[in-house]
Every structure is written in C-alpha cells, then in structure tokens.
DOMISE-88207 format. One line per field, with one value per residue: residue in three letters; x, y, z of N, C-alpha, C, O in turn. Coordinates in nm, 4 decimals, padded with zeros to 6 digits. Each point is the difference from the previous one (the first is absolute). Example, Ala and Ser with C-alpha at 12.3 -4.5 7.8 and 13.67 -1.06 7.14 Angstrom:
2
r <- [ALA SER]
nxx <- [01.3190 -00.1386]
nyy <- [-00.5690 00.1069]
nzz <- [00.7800 -00.1385]
caxx <- [-00.0890 00.0820]
cayy <- [00.1190 00.1190]
cazz <- [00.0000 00.0060]
cxx <- [00.0900 -00.0770]
cyy <- [00.1200 00.1090]
czz <- [00.0000 00.0730]
oxx <- [00.1036 00.0509]
oyy <- [-00.0019 00.1108]
ozz <- [00.0665 00.0169]
! end
This chain:
161
r <- [MET ARG SER GLY PHE ALA GLY SER ASN GLU PRO ALA PRO LEU GLY VAL HIS SER GLY PHE GLY ARG ALA ALA ALA ARG HIS LEU ARG ILE PRO GLY SER ARG VAL GLU GLY ALA SER GLU ARG PRO ASP PRO GLU ARG PRO PRO MET SER GLU GLN THR ALA ALA PRO VAL VAL ARG ARG VAL ASP GLU ARG HIS ARG TYR GLU ILE LEU VAL ASP GLY ALA ARG ALA GLY LEU THR ALA TYR ARG ASP ARG ASP ASP ARG ARG VAL PHE PHE HIS THR GLU VAL ASP GLU ALA TYR ALA GLY GLN GLY LEU ALA ALA ILE LEU VAL ARG HIS ALA LEU ASP ASP VAL ARG ALA SER GLY MET ARG ILE VAL PRO VAL CYS PRO TYR VAL ALA LYS PHE LEU LYS LYS ASN GLU GLU PHE ALA ASP ILE THR ASP PRO VAL THR PRO GLU VAL LEU GLN TRP LEU ASP ALA ARG LEU GLY ARG]
nxx <- [10.3679 00.0648 -00.2249 -00.0222 -00.0007 00.0940 -00.0014 00.2176 -00.0475 00.0820 00.0503 -00.0578 00.1112 -00.1108 -00.2081 -00.0017 -00.0446 00.1697 00.0985 -00.0082 00.1566 00.1525 00.0622 -00.1569 00.1085 -00.1459 00.2132 -00.1708 00.2072 -00.0519 -00.0042 00.1989 -00.0538 -00.1676 00.1566 -00.2188 00.0762 -00.0690 -00.0669 -00.1108 00.0835 -00.1357 00.2129 -00.1632 00.1345 -00.0567 00.2160 -00.0979 -00.1333 -00.1767 -00.1252 -00.1152 00.0982 -00.1461 00.1686 -00.1610 -00.1159 00.1040 -00.1964 00.1497 -00.2230 00.1894 00.1423 00.0977 00.1637 00.2117 -00.0962 00.2146 -00.1499 00.2234 -00.1109 00.2019 00.0058 -00.0599 -00.1111 00.0921 00.1143 -00.1950 00.1345 -00.2260 00.0952 -00.0589 00.0974 00.0259 00.0484 -00.0530 -00.1826 00.0836 -00.1046 00.0245 00.0310 00.2174 -00.1147 00.1885 -00.1188 00.1743 -00.1842 00.0691 -00.0797 -00.1926 -00.0652 00.0363 -00.2104 -00.0895 -00.1918 00.0197 00.0395 -00.1645 -00.1517 00.0600 00.0054 -00.1951 -00.0634 00.0884 -00.1060 -00.1820 00.0274 00.0455 -00.2031 -00.0030 -00.0149 -00.1937 -00.0482 -00.0529 -00.0422 00.0342 00.2092 -00.1721 00.0428 -00.0389 -00.2125 -00.0697 00.0441 -00.1342 -00.1851 00.0325 -00.0530 00.0026 00.1183 -00.1947 00.0070 00.2164 -00.0227 -00.0801 -00.0627 -00.1053 -00.1080 00.0537 -00.1625 00.0945 00.0799 -00.1459 -00.0595 00.1331 -00.0062 -00.1693 00.0305 00.1145 -00.1323 -00.0607 00.0522]
nyy <- [-00.9254 -00.2075 -00.0017 -00.1814 -00.0368 -00.0359 00.2068 -00.0079 -00.0224 -00.2105 00.1742 00.0841 -00.1929 -00.0461 00.0150 -00.2189 00.1784 -00.0772 00.1670 -00.0973 -00.0633 00.1246 00.1446 00.1562 00.1079 -00.1678 00.0647 00.0411 -00.0680 00.1937 -00.2072 00.0421 -00.1325 00.1495 00.0439 00.0423 00.2064 -00.1174 -00.0010 00.1722 00.1941 -00.1335 00.0038 00.1319 00.0922 -00.1481 -00.0061 -00.0107 -00.1568 -00.0003 00.1492 -00.1580 00.1326 00.1131 -00.1278 -00.1258 00.1287 -00.1953 00.0858 -00.0956 00.0028 -00.0675 00.1731 -00.0276 -00.1211 00.0741 -00.0543 00.0649 00.1088 -00.0406 00.1945 -00.0822 -00.2090 -00.0196 00.0744 -00.1955 -00.0819 -00.1126 -00.0852 -00.0044 00.0574 -00.2166 00.0751 -00.1810 00.0770 -00.2104 00.1004 -00.0255 00.1205 -00.1151 00.2130 00.0491 00.0207 00.1112 00.0604 00.1074 00.1195 00.1174 -00.1458 00.1103 -00.2086 00.0347 -00.0712 00.2056 00.0129 00.0128 00.2012 00.1497 -00.0268 00.0678 00.2193 00.0844 -00.0289 00.1480 00.1987 00.0113 00.0148 00.1991 00.0903 -00.0864 00.1909 00.0432 -00.1159 00.2099 -00.1427 00.1171 00.0674 00.1348 00.2028 00.0473 00.0482 00.2099 00.1571 -00.0007 00.1167 00.2189 00.0247 -00.1409 00.1663 00.0977 -00.1126 00.0023 00.1917 -00.1349 00.1829 -00.1912 00.0731 00.0590 -00.1541 -00.2017 -00.1005 -00.1095 -00.2048 -00.1746 -00.0860 -00.1375 -00.2097 -00.1386 -00.0848 -00.1688 -00.2019]
nzz <- [06.9995 00.0424 00.0108 -00.1230 00.2213 -00.1992 -00.0848 00.0397 00.2166 -00.0004 00.1318 -00.1997 00.0165 -00.1874 00.0730 00.0372 00.1299 -00.1218 -00.1085 -00.2006 00.1466 -00.1072 00.1579 -00.0277 -00.1611 -00.0238 -00.0016 -00.1383 00.0408 -00.1002 -00.0867 00.0960 00.1744 00.0023 00.1537 -00.0238 00.0390 00.1775 -00.2135 00.0870 -00.0710 -00.1225 -00.0665 00.0822 00.1539 00.1596 -00.0542 -00.2024 00.0909 -00.1399 00.1152 00.1113 00.1525 00.1259 00.0813 -00.0953 00.1426 00.0350 00.0701 00.1400 -00.0246 00.0991 00.0042 -00.1990 00.0958 -00.0100 -00.1959 00.0170 -00.1279 00.0024 -00.0165 -00.0514 00.0819 -00.2128 00.1810 -00.0602 00.1745 -00.0298 00.1585 -00.0160 00.1963 -00.0076 00.1891 -00.1317 00.2044 -00.0580 00.0871 -00.2061 00.1587 -00.1925 00.0704 00.0012 -00.1927 00.0519 -00.1835 00.0907 00.0454 00.1775 00.1516 -00.0130 00.0549 00.2182 00.0372 00.0134 -00.1160 -00.2227 -00.0900 -00.0264 -00.1625 -00.2036 -00.0416 -00.0719 -00.2127 -00.1430 -00.0069 -00.1329 -00.2219 -00.0911 -00.0305 -00.2083 -00.1155 00.1073 -00.1852 00.0602 -00.1703 00.1873 00.0421 -00.0481 00.0861 00.2160 00.0532 -00.0434 00.1547 00.1793 -00.0462 00.0329 00.2161 -00.1729 -00.0925 -00.0611 -00.1929 -00.0574 -00.1136 -00.1603 00.1164 00.0509 -00.1834 00.2085 -00.0012 00.0233 -00.1839 -00.1300 00.0704 -00.0434 -00.2109 -00.0546 00.0741 -00.1349 -00.1607 00.1364 -00.0835]
caxx <- [00.0310 -00.1159 00.0009 -00.0036 00.0526 -00.0882 -00.1386 -00.0170 -00.0015 00.1364 00.0558 00.1209 00.1114 00.1015 00.0164 00.0219 00.1398 00.0256 00.0740 00.1182 00.1090 00.0477 00.0582 -00.1060 -00.0457 00.0997 00.0010 00.0255 00.0522 -00.0144 00.1295 00.0167 -00.0785 00.0634 -00.0954 00.0099 -00.1066 -00.1314 -00.1106 -00.1227 -00.0781 00.0802 -00.0045 -00.0690 00.0860 00.1033 -00.0288 -00.0376 00.1106 00.0827 00.0944 00.0780 00.1244 00.0138 -00.0826 -00.0813 00.0487 -00.1067 00.0375 -00.1025 -00.0218 -00.0695 -00.0884 -00.1221 -00.0468 -00.0063 00.1176 -00.0170 00.0917 00.0395 00.0586 00.0701 -00.0236 -00.1420 -00.0765 -00.0849 -00.1012 00.0170 -00.0805 -00.0231 -00.0126 00.0001 00.0603 -00.0762 00.0935 00.1080 -00.0567 -00.0163 -00.1273 -00.0022 -00.1407 -00.0224 00.1139 -00.0360 00.1050 -00.0527 -00.0355 00.1107 00.0962 -00.0742 00.0379 00.1451 00.0456 00.0482 -00.0696 00.0656 00.1308 -00.0285 -00.0500 00.1071 00.0964 -00.0672 -00.0101 00.1365 00.0311 -00.0753 00.0726 00.1271 -00.0265 -00.0533 -00.1448 -00.0865 -00.0791 -00.1446 -00.0311 -00.1352 00.0015 -00.0169 00.1204 00.0988 -00.0496 00.0244 00.1448 00.0403 -00.0429 00.0936 00.1358 -00.0176 00.1146 -00.0383 -00.1069 00.0391 -00.0152 -00.1291 -00.1140 -00.1270 -00.0807 -00.1131 -00.0921 00.0607 00.0998 -00.0724 -00.0607 00.1105 00.0481 -00.1002 00.0089 00.1259 -00.0111 -00.1142 -00.1082]
cayy <- [-00.0937 -00.0310 00.0748 -00.0862 -00.1358 -00.1104 00.0239 00.0396 00.1441 00.0418 00.0759 -00.0521 00.0601 00.0669 00.1403 00.0144 00.0135 -00.1108 00.0431 -00.0801 00.0232 -00.1081 -00.1039 -00.0847 -00.0919 -00.0908 00.0217 -00.1145 00.0648 -00.0557 00.0202 00.1280 00.1054 00.0863 00.0455 00.1383 00.0304 -00.0279 00.0908 -00.0760 -00.0047 00.0279 00.1382 00.0041 00.0636 -00.0962 -00.0685 -00.1403 -00.0876 -00.0314 00.1088 00.0144 -00.0757 -00.0924 -00.1198 00.0036 -00.0637 -00.0557 -00.0095 -00.0474 00.0967 -00.0805 00.0825 00.0272 -00.1295 00.0060 00.0192 00.1160 00.0130 00.1391 00.0374 00.1268 00.0408 00.0228 -00.1242 -00.0185 -00.1008 -00.0795 -00.1196 -00.0026 -00.1342 -00.0214 -00.1297 -00.0913 -00.1083 -00.0080 00.0328 00.1411 00.0104 00.1187 00.0327 00.1151 00.0491 00.1131 00.0818 00.1320 00.0160 00.0619 -00.1053 -00.1152 -00.0578 -00.0109 -00.1263 00.0180 -00.0904 -00.1316 00.0121 00.0129 -00.1262 -00.1005 00.0247 -00.0295 -00.1458 -00.0479 00.0308 -00.0947 -00.1273 00.0133 00.0064 -00.1288 00.0109 -00.0478 00.1044 -00.0169 00.1065 00.0550 00.1032 -00.0593 00.0135 -00.0972 -00.1321 -00.0105 -00.0103 -00.1350 -00.0955 00.0138 -00.0218 -00.1195 -00.0273 00.0283 -00.0926 -00.0787 00.0783 00.0674 -00.0641 00.0478 00.0975 -00.0707 00.0887 00.0325 00.1051 00.1228 00.0500 00.0519 00.1236 00.1042 00.0425 00.0752 00.1281 00.0733 00.0086]
cazz <- [00.1050 00.0817 00.1250 00.1179 -00.0102 -00.0398 00.0357 00.1398 00.0245 00.0343 -00.1127 -00.0638 00.0722 -00.0804 00.0325 00.1436 00.0404 00.0893 00.1168 00.0283 -00.0945 -00.0830 00.0847 00.0535 -00.1040 -00.0554 -00.1442 -00.0864 -00.1200 -00.1326 -00.0652 -00.0684 00.0625 00.0982 00.1001 00.0424 00.0958 -00.0573 00.0264 00.0172 -00.1243 -00.1191 -00.0442 -00.1289 -00.0985 -00.0427 -00.1257 00.0170 00.0369 -00.1157 -00.0183 00.1211 -00.0044 00.1123 00.0070 00.1218 00.1225 00.0834 00.1409 00.0926 00.1060 00.1008 00.0818 -00.0779 -00.0514 -00.1466 -00.0830 -00.0859 -00.1130 -00.0188 -00.1280 00.0231 00.1376 00.0274 00.0092 -00.1168 00.0275 00.1209 00.0233 00.1441 00.0577 00.1444 00.0318 00.0860 00.0307 -00.0995 -00.1311 -00.0359 -00.0711 -00.0859 -00.0230 -00.0874 -00.0777 -00.0861 -00.0593 -00.0301 -00.1415 -00.0731 -00.0327 -00.0514 -00.1285 -00.0139 00.0583 00.1362 00.0926 -00.0095 00.0659 00.1427 00.0556 -00.0079 00.1070 00.1271 00.0142 00.0236 00.1390 00.0826 -00.0082 00.0716 00.1439 00.0449 00.0197 -00.1073 -00.0653 -00.0165 -00.0962 00.0003 -00.1045 -00.1334 -00.0822 00.0467 -00.0417 -00.1449 -00.0169 00.0412 -00.1040 -00.1115 00.0495 00.0821 00.0881 00.1379 00.0391 00.1181 00.1237 -00.0086 00.0651 -00.0558 00.0727 00.0609 00.0721 00.1290 -00.0242 -00.0350 00.1228 00.0794 -00.0625 00.0214 00.1399 00.0160 -00.0711 00.0516 -00.1019]
cxx <- [-00.1256 00.0095 -00.0017 00.0581 -00.1116 -00.1435 -00.0218 -00.0083 00.1366 00.0596 00.1241 00.1204 00.0964 00.0183 00.0339 00.1486 00.0278 00.0773 00.1191 00.1021 00.0373 00.0541 -00.1064 -00.0477 00.1146 -00.0073 00.0346 00.0426 -00.0263 00.1327 00.0029 -00.0740 00.0850 -00.1082 00.0285 -00.1095 -00.1354 -00.0991 -00.1273 -00.0815 00.0934 -00.0192 -00.0681 00.0829 00.1096 -00.0370 -00.0426 00.1234 00.0930 00.1052 00.0908 00.1226 00.0100 -00.0914 -00.0820 00.0658 -00.1209 00.0516 -00.1183 -00.0071 -00.0857 -00.1006 -00.1331 -00.0583 -00.0136 00.1393 -00.0323 00.0981 00.0218 00.0605 00.0578 -00.0314 -00.1444 -00.0733 -00.0987 -00.1099 00.0310 -00.0787 -00.0070 -00.0232 -00.0242 00.0593 -00.0887 00.0862 00.1123 -00.0482 -00.0104 -00.1223 -00.0014 -00.1456 -00.0232 00.1294 -00.0491 00.1251 -00.0662 -00.0229 00.1133 00.1022 -00.0661 00.0560 00.1490 00.0559 00.0466 -00.0677 00.0660 00.1370 -00.0188 -00.0395 00.1073 00.1003 -00.0610 -00.0059 00.1373 00.0407 -00.0733 00.0713 00.1287 -00.0193 -00.0576 -00.1498 -00.0735 -00.0867 -00.1472 -00.0470 -00.1468 -00.0129 -00.0145 00.1248 00.1051 -00.0426 00.0255 00.1490 00.0469 -00.0410 00.0961 00.1430 -00.0010 00.1174 -00.0297 -00.1065 00.0334 -00.0131 -00.1326 -00.1078 -00.1289 -00.0642 -00.1228 -00.0956 00.0563 00.1024 -00.0695 -00.0650 00.1066 00.0491 -00.0985 00.0052 00.1263 -00.0093 -00.1183 -00.1124 -00.1213]
cyy <- [-00.0198 00.0738 -00.0884 -00.1355 -00.0961 00.0183 00.0410 00.1516 00.0530 00.0739 -00.0675 00.0714 00.0818 00.1472 00.0256 00.0128 -00.1034 00.0385 -00.0877 00.0237 -00.1245 -00.1144 -00.0945 -00.1031 -00.0881 00.0133 -00.1292 00.0576 -00.0818 00.0231 00.1318 00.1154 00.0864 00.0479 00.1452 00.0221 -00.0150 00.1101 -00.0832 -00.0112 00.0196 00.1459 00.0045 00.0660 -00.0925 -00.0640 -00.1441 -00.0865 -00.0283 00.1078 00.0185 -00.0897 -00.1050 -00.1206 00.0072 -00.0767 -00.0502 -00.0074 -00.0543 00.1006 -00.0699 00.0814 00.0281 -00.1268 00.0023 00.0019 00.1190 -00.0082 00.1485 00.0175 00.1393 00.0556 00.0241 -00.1341 -00.0074 -00.1024 -00.0756 -00.1291 -00.0177 -00.1428 00.0088 -00.1387 -00.0760 -00.1230 00.0016 00.0330 00.1507 00.0070 00.1320 00.0307 00.1183 00.0393 00.1157 00.0681 00.1327 00.0128 00.0589 -00.1045 -00.1236 -00.0477 -00.0188 -00.1267 00.0097 -00.0931 -00.1372 00.0022 00.0013 -00.1341 -00.1078 00.0187 -00.0273 -00.1511 -00.0635 00.0235 -00.0946 -00.1350 00.0059 00.0017 -00.1300 00.0009 -00.0585 00.1162 -00.0390 00.1164 00.0445 00.1054 -00.0656 00.0114 -00.1025 -00.1412 -00.0237 -00.0180 -00.1423 -00.1058 00.0018 -00.0358 -00.1154 -00.0309 00.0306 -00.0966 -00.0769 00.0762 00.0768 -00.0843 00.0553 00.1075 -00.0754 00.0997 00.0434 00.1134 00.1321 00.0633 00.0614 00.1335 00.1137 00.0532 00.0840 00.1389 00.0840 00.0156 -00.0766]
czz <- [00.0825 00.1326 00.1230 -00.0277 -00.0346 00.0500 00.1451 00.0100 00.0353 -00.1189 -00.0568 00.0581 -00.0838 00.0335 00.1453 00.0288 00.1077 00.1244 00.0351 -00.1095 -00.0765 00.0831 00.0540 -00.1007 -00.0471 -00.1508 -00.0717 -00.1333 -00.1252 -00.0699 -00.0770 00.0653 00.0913 00.0948 00.0313 00.1020 -00.0657 00.0341 00.0019 -00.1290 -00.1189 -00.0416 -00.1363 -00.1091 -00.0499 -00.1320 00.0275 00.0247 -00.1170 -00.0259 00.1210 -00.0070 00.1096 -00.0155 00.1283 00.1149 00.0767 00.1426 00.0801 00.1139 00.1064 00.0811 -00.0679 -00.0608 -00.1526 -00.0598 -00.0888 -00.1148 -00.0230 -00.1385 00.0173 00.1393 00.0369 00.0060 -00.1159 00.0248 00.1268 -00.0100 00.1510 00.0477 00.1495 00.0207 00.0971 00.0217 -00.1038 -00.1410 -00.0172 -00.0917 -00.0767 -00.0346 -00.0925 -00.0694 -00.0854 -00.0519 -00.0356 -00.1504 -00.0837 -00.0466 -00.0598 -00.1338 -00.0204 00.0638 00.1438 00.0998 -00.0012 00.0682 00.1511 00.0613 -00.0058 00.1141 00.1377 00.0232 00.0194 00.1459 00.0953 00.0016 00.0832 00.1516 00.0557 00.0240 -00.1211 -00.0486 00.0020 -00.0874 00.0002 -00.1097 -00.1375 -00.0879 00.0412 -00.0416 -00.1489 -00.0284 00.0329 -00.1021 -00.1190 00.0384 00.0994 00.0922 00.1467 00.0517 00.1277 00.1309 00.0013 00.0663 -00.0580 00.0885 00.0506 00.0645 00.1358 -00.0156 -00.0317 00.1232 00.0913 -00.0536 00.0210 00.1429 00.0233 -00.0610 00.0490 -00.0998 00.0458]
oxx <- [-00.0812 00.1093 00.0102 00.0237 -00.0901 -00.0567 -00.1147 00.0193 00.0174 00.0002 00.0758 -00.0042 00.0938 00.1090 00.0144 00.0806 -00.0698 -00.0160 00.0525 -00.0333 -00.0566 -00.0079 00.0321 -00.0713 00.1146 -00.1046 00.0941 -00.0821 00.0140 00.0566 -00.0919 -00.0048 00.1124 -00.1181 00.1146 -00.0811 -00.0217 -00.0079 00.0019 -00.0729 00.1007 -00.1087 00.0497 -00.0305 00.0708 -00.1178 00.0292 00.1119 00.1212 00.1014 00.0914 00.0026 00.0741 -00.1145 00.0429 00.0804 -00.0984 00.1127 -00.1162 00.1021 -00.1230 -00.1084 -00.1000 -00.1011 -00.1046 00.0995 -00.1139 00.1096 -00.0947 00.0762 -00.0724 -00.0152 -00.0300 00.0231 -00.0828 -00.0990 00.1025 -00.0944 00.1025 -00.0537 00.0180 -00.0220 -00.0472 00.0115 00.0701 00.0665 -00.0435 00.0006 -00.0120 -00.0730 -00.1144 00.1058 -00.1082 00.1050 -00.1089 00.0776 00.0126 00.0788 00.0659 00.0527 00.0435 00.1216 00.0613 00.0638 00.0172 00.0360 00.0702 00.0562 00.0146 00.0376 00.0679 00.0278 00.0132 00.0659 00.0562 00.0154 00.0295 00.0883 -00.0218 -00.0532 00.0614 -00.0118 -00.0342 00.0008 -00.0754 -00.1046 00.0764 00.0299 00.0609 00.0839 00.0431 00.0387 00.0824 00.0717 00.0229 00.0828 -00.0016 -00.0088 00.0794 -00.0463 -00.0893 00.0055 -00.0152 -00.0137 -00.0022 00.0253 -00.0744 00.0388 -00.0223 00.0029 00.0414 00.0021 -00.0207 00.0227 00.0403 -00.0123 -00.0037 00.0585 -00.0188 -00.0698 -00.1005]
oyy <- [00.0916 00.0303 00.0528 -00.0371 -00.0217 -00.0911 00.0205 00.0708 00.1210 -00.0531 -00.0659 00.1220 00.0563 00.0528 00.1153 -00.0787 -00.0046 -00.0650 00.0111 00.0390 -00.1075 -00.1155 -00.1135 -00.0933 00.0443 -00.0256 -00.0704 00.0556 -00.1223 00.1086 00.0322 00.1096 -00.0358 -00.0016 00.0382 -00.0898 00.0496 00.0444 -00.1161 -00.0976 00.0701 00.0559 -00.0608 -00.0171 00.0325 -00.0228 -00.0532 00.0392 -00.0114 -00.0266 00.0824 -00.0981 -00.0970 00.0113 00.0623 -00.0907 00.0725 -00.0432 00.0230 00.0387 00.0042 -00.0496 00.0244 00.0060 -00.0338 00.0261 00.0171 -00.0543 00.0780 -00.0844 00.0946 00.1209 00.0193 -00.0883 00.0894 -00.0025 00.0217 -00.0114 -00.0050 -00.0835 00.1046 -00.0907 00.0543 -00.0854 00.1002 -00.0339 00.0716 -00.0538 00.1070 -00.0873 00.0247 00.0061 -00.0059 -00.0008 00.0021 -00.0511 -00.0323 00.0270 -00.1025 00.0786 -00.0242 -00.0174 -00.0934 -00.0439 -00.0613 -00.0947 -00.0702 -00.0409 -00.0763 -00.0973 -00.0509 -00.0467 -00.0960 -00.0840 -00.0432 -00.0610 -00.0921 -00.0420 -00.0117 -00.0903 -00.0432 00.1015 -00.1150 00.1146 -00.0382 00.0102 -00.0909 -00.0918 -00.0638 -00.0797 -00.1085 -00.0811 -00.0564 -00.0982 -00.1033 -00.0262 00.0211 -00.0919 -00.0335 00.0150 -00.0319 -00.0605 00.0950 -00.1191 00.1134 00.0079 -00.0581 00.1137 00.1130 00.0928 00.1050 00.1221 00.1072 00.0940 00.1111 00.1205 00.0990 00.0954 00.1132 00.1014 -00.0048]
ozz <- [00.0126 00.0479 00.1108 -00.1150 00.0811 00.0603 00.0396 -00.0988 00.0146 -00.1111 00.0711 00.0158 00.0564 -00.0220 00.0406 -00.0495 00.1013 00.1033 00.1108 -00.1119 00.0199 -00.0418 00.0353 00.0368 -00.0075 -00.0597 00.0368 -00.0729 -00.0021 00.0127 -00.0752 -00.0559 00.0352 -00.0348 00.0238 00.0229 -00.1106 00.1146 -00.0410 -00.0179 00.0096 00.0151 -00.0948 -00.1181 -00.0953 -00.0272 00.1071 -00.0330 00.0187 -00.0646 -00.0038 -00.0744 -00.0157 -00.0438 00.0971 -00.0217 00.0144 00.0242 -00.0334 00.0569 -00.0048 00.0307 00.0675 -00.0700 -00.0553 00.0676 -00.0435 00.0139 -00.0102 -00.0472 00.0312 00.0168 00.1178 -00.0827 -00.0178 -00.0731 00.0646 -00.0782 00.0680 -00.0727 00.0624 -00.0804 00.0999 -00.0879 -00.0141 -00.0979 00.0902 -00.1108 00.0597 -00.0469 -00.0384 00.0627 -00.0584 00.0642 -00.0572 -00.0807 -00.1181 -00.0905 -00.0177 -00.0787 -00.1126 00.0080 00.0518 00.0957 00.1053 00.0700 00.0727 00.1016 00.0955 00.0655 00.0891 00.1104 00.0759 00.0613 00.1007 00.1058 00.0761 00.0748 00.1206 00.0646 -00.0976 00.0685 -00.0277 00.0449 -00.0895 -00.0640 -00.0325 -00.0763 -00.0858 -00.0420 -00.0393 -00.0841 -00.0720 -00.0190 -00.0631 -00.0874 00.1213 00.0814 00.0879 00.1131 00.0784 00.1071 00.0767 -00.0280 -00.0478 00.1203 -00.0790 00.0267 00.0432 00.0809 00.0490 00.0159 00.0568 00.0762 00.0344 00.0222 00.0731 00.0512 -00.0446 -00.0008 -00.0710]
! end
C-alpha cells in the first residue's frame, strides 16, 4: 500500500484509528451484504475474498471525507474526497494489497458515485482511478465536471500541499 496521498506527505489513512463508531458513518449496502463492527486493518490471517462468505459493504464517512469498502467488517479500501460547493472532488482511491485484484475499487467507486448522484451533487475526478472509471461508465457523464487548474489549486490548498 502507498504511504501517502497522491505524492503528498500526508500519511495514508488506512492504519489510523478513526475514533468514531458505526453510527457516524452512512452505510451504502451492496445487495446481499451484511454489516458487522469494522476494524481498521484487514486481518492478514483472513482467507482471500473468494473464500469469504460476506459481500463487501460501502459506507460514506463524512468526518473523514471518504467512502470505505469493508470486507467481513475489515476496511479493505477507500476513496477520498473534499466537497467544494455542489461538487465532490475525488482525489485518491486505494485498496489494501491483501484485497487487490478482486474488483473492490470498482465496487467502491460505483457506490460512491451513485451516492453523489443521489445527493444532487456533481463529480470532479482528480483521482486517476475515478477518471478512468468514469470513461468506462458513461452513465455519470451528466454529473461530471472537468478537472481545472483552479480546482487543483483549491484542492492543494485544502490538503495543505
């Protein structure tokens, strides 16, 4: 896993204890999913997702400005954003190496973008993964705004870069 956000000095949040409970996050359920208490890191002793019985769960965590995907209650990845007026600016997506190659990033981003649409907001895809996802999934084109130098400057200032 990368140690920072998109080349910044800010540490990657996957190992950080958030200090909030399940009630602080809005859960976005994937059909057939279940929710259990979330731990901060995937358990290295857990079998790969293909051997697990639970479907992943996506939740929005407003206090941390991100969506998280949980597998068997463990956070497997995240996509980070900042809100600018009516636009949600996505700037970083990651999936823990223990869960790589299982399609979790696509599940996570699709649910995040569906949530943006449901909230009446627009998408700005600074994150390369989100931008690539949007090119393949044109159903979000009507709510996608371009990445501009102004947005990048604003984001850098918000992130302290």
